[in-house]
C-alpha angles and dihedrals in degrees: 000000000000135000140179125265095252089078100032090135089066094055098099092042092051091048093048093048091048092051092046092050093048093049094044091057093051097248120150095208120137112238114211122195108213093175146186083218124211093244096045119118092205120106119212128172126218087259090058090048093049092052089053091048089054091051093048093051096038091051094048090237089125130020100195131029130200110196143151149171134197095296099011090225099092092050092050092050094046092048093050090053091061136076122275096008131118104174127184128204105230114179093153139038089249092056092048094048094049093044091054097043099039111021098035094200128165102233138041130196121207128193108249098176110022111086089349096139134142109342091006087146089069092062090044093052093045090048093053091043090058091045093059096037112114131337123337116234096012093129130242141262094030094233090058097037097114093051092045092052091050091050090050091054089052089050092052092049092049090049093050096042092050094056134067119243110273099255093046092047095049090049087064098049124100108278095218091052090051093047089057096045097043092058087080095119101192090054094044092050094050094046092050091049103038112019114135091194100055092184088081090068087067088068089064091047092051093050094046 
């Protein structure tokens, strides 16, 4: 779980709702809060967060990301521009349920400012609950499940074939942008300790 600085005051709420949804659905996944924390003095944009999400997924350090920004849209678009990420925009429980069952992506972006009024945390919790309910990628509705699964495999191939490999892509990105994003210490520490694809560590070495 990671989110941009614009909604740092929602960090603990997003983390708590994610943990509650994972536990409620009987999953044994470990939920890691990468920030940005409410008391942090660091400032990171949704672009910075998306770059770190790409590194976490490309390295195999994480296999699913819950994220968000003020509207949720910018984060989703940034994530989907980067290697190894298929990110859904999930403002409602219905969106989250269908994304998990049909699209089988590895990241979701929630709106943490837009329409987040009184009791906004109820919608957030219900949305994450529906995301983690049942099996990812099983297809929906049941009578169309086989076709939906085939379409999802096509989507994943198109996504992968349309993007450069992570190390090659990051070598093309603006160095000053990367220097800013790669300062995210909680992400860097976890990647260095737990990355399955160790080639990603070379991105940090090249930027430094």
